[in-house]
C-alpha positions in Angstrom: -7.4 17.8 -25.5 -8.3 15.4 -28.6 -11.9 13.3 -28.9 -10.3 10.3 -27.9 -8.3 11.6 -25.1 -11.3 13.8 -23.8 -13.6 10.2 -23.8 -11.3 8.4 -22.1 -11.1 11.2 -19.2 -15.0 11.1 -19.6 -15.0 7.4 -18.3 -12.6 7.8 -15.7 -13.7 11.1 -14.2 -17.3 10.0 -14.2 -17.4 6.5 -13.4 -19.5 5.3 -16.8 -18.5 2.5 -19.1 -17.7 3.1 -23.1 -21.4 2.0 -23.8 -23.1 4.6 -21.6 -21.4 7.7 -22.7 -21.5 6.3 -26.4 -25.3 6.8 -25.8 -25.2 10.2 -23.8 -23.4 11.4 -27.1 -25.4 9.8 -29.3 -23.7 7.5 -31.0 -23.7 4.0 -31.4 -20.8 1.8 -29.1 -19.7 0.6 -31.6 -18.8 3.2 -33.2 -16.5 5.0 -30.8 -15.4 1.8 -30.3 -13.5 1.6 -33.9 -12.3 5.6 -32.8 -10.9 4.4 -29.8 -9.1 1.5 -31.6 -8.2 4.5 -34.5 -9.4 2.1 -37.1 -11.8 5.1 -37.8 -10.4 8.2 -36.4 -13.1 10.7 -34.7 -15.2 13.1 -37.3 -15.0 16.7 -36.5 -18.6 16.8 -35.2 -18.1 13.9 -33.5 -15.4 15.2 -31.6 -17.6 18.1 -31.1 -20.1 15.8 -29.3 -17.6 14.4 -27.5 -16.0 17.5 -25.6 -19.5 19.3 -25.5 -21.3 15.8 -23.8 -18.5 15.5 -21.3 -18.4 19.2 -21.0 -22.1 19.6 -20.0 -21.9 15.8 -17.9 -18.7 17.3 -15.8 -20.7 20.4 -15.2 -23.6 18.5 -14.1 -21.8 16.1 -11.8 -19.8 19.6 -9.7 -23.3 21.1 -9.3 -23.8 17.7 -7.2 -22.5 16.8 -3.8 -23.5 13.5 -4.7 -22.3 10.7 -7.9 -24.9 10.7 -10.0 -26.2 7.3 -11.6 -25.2 7.5 -14.7 -26.6 4.3 -15.8 -30.1 5.8 -15.5 -29.5 7.2 -19.0 -33.5 7.7 -20.0 -34.1 9.9 -16.8 -30.5 11.9 -16.9 -29.7 11.9 -20.4 -32.7 15.3 -21.5 -30.5 16.9 -18.5 -27.3 16.6 -20.0 -29.0 17.3 -23.2 -29.8 21.2 -22.0 -26.7 21.3 -20.3 -25.0 20.9 -24.3 -27.3 23.5 -25.6 -26.3 26.3 -22.7 -23.3 25.6 -23.0 -23.4 25.8 -26.8 -25.2 28.9 -26.0 -22.7 30.6 -23.9 -19.8 29.7 -26.0 -21.1 30.3 -29.7 -24.2 32.4 -29.2 -26.9 33.4 -31.7 -25.8 37.0 -33.6 -29.6 38.3 -34.0 -28.6 40.8 -37.1 -26.0 41.1 -39.4 -24.3 42.4 -42.3 -25.0 40.8 -45.7 -23.1 42.1 -49.2 -25.9 42.0 -52.1 -23.9 41.9 -55.7 -27.2 41.5 -57.6 -30.6 41.4 -58.0 -30.6 37.7 -56.4 -27.2 37.1 -55.4 -25.2 37.3 -52.5 -21.3 37.9 -51.9 -20.0 33.9 -50.9 -16.1 34.4 -51.1 -13.4 35.5 -53.6 -11.9 32.4 -55.1 -8.3 32.6 -57.6 -9.7 36.6 -58.0 -13.2 35.2 -58.7 -16.0 36.2 -57.1 -18.3 33.4 -55.9 -21.6 34.3 -55.2 -24.8 32.7 -54.1 -28.7 33.1 -54.5 -29.3 32.3 -50.4 -28.9 34.4 -47.6 -28.1 31.3 -45.4 -24.7 30.8 -47.3 -23.4 33.9 -47.6 -21.0 35.8 -46.1 -22.1 37.4 -42.8 -20.7 39.8 -40.7 -21.7 41.2 -37.2 -19.8 44.7 -37.6 -20.7 46.4 -40.7 -17.4 48.0 -40.5 -16.3 45.2 -42.1 -19.0 44.5 -44.8 -17.8 48.1 -46.2 -14.2 47.4 -46.1 -15.5 44.0 -48.5 -17.7 46.6 -50.6 -14.6 49.2 -50.9 -12.4 45.8 -52.4 -14.5 44.2 -54.7 -15.4 47.5 -55.9 -11.0 47.8 -56.5 -12.2 44.4 -58.7 -14.6 46.3 -60.6 -17.6 44.2 -58.6 -20.9 45.9 -57.6 -21.4 45.8 -54.2 -23.6 47.3 -51.6 -24.6 46.3 -47.8 -27.8 45.1 -46.0 -28.9 44.4 -42.8 -30.3 41.2 -42.0 -32.1 39.7 -38.9 -30.2 36.0 -40.0 -30.3 34.2 -36.5 -26.7 32.6 -37.3 -24.0 31.9 -35.1 -21.3 33.9 -34.0 -18.7 31.3 -35.4 -20.5 31.0 -39.0 -19.6 35.1 -39.2 -16.9 36.5 -41.1 -14.1 38.5 -38.9 -11.3 39.2 -41.6 -10.4 39.6 -45.4 -8.3 37.3 -45.8 -10.8 34.2 -44.6 -12.6 34.9 -47.7 -9.8 35.2 -50.2 -8.9 38.6 -50.3 -5.1 38.8 -50.6 -3.0 40.6 -47.7 -2.6 43.8 -47.9 1.1 45.1 -48.1 1.9 48.4 -46.8 4.1 50.0 -49.2 8.2 50.7 -48.8 7.5 47.9 -45.7 9.1 44.9 -48.5 12.2 47.3 -49.4 13.1 47.8 -45.6 12.7 44.1 -45.2 14.5 43.0 -47.6 17.7 45.5 -46.8 
């Protein structure tokens, strides 16, 4: 569901007005109005906030046997924010340990861009892996490109969504098996 549809369904399901729901989301009502009229569409971050907030409000309402007076924003918003945080933790947990690839004394592997190895001095912006097996595969591929690399383990406290999960998303070319192209051509 897109952000506009989620917002409008939240209005109907929760019995709030546009301004109240905007305040729960943390947006200015005028900004929401411009997005709903498609004058200035929601950004990706705003869409995420809308989805998380409406989901949290739905979860809170589902637990109550009576309707919630959502107009009491000052009293209820802290509970909605806490539920948003809880739901975010459930869907995108923080990974306490990760594997990084060091390519120099002060640099870490970030990605491949047009066949060139891109590095970063910060472990916070470096490519991170939850599973060391994929990191070992990246090290092998980097060595094929002539880049000396080694694995290091960190307690990085990153979200699972910020981890790398495949060689292709890092810029490596897809591996083709010899003979497979010939079979497909026939």
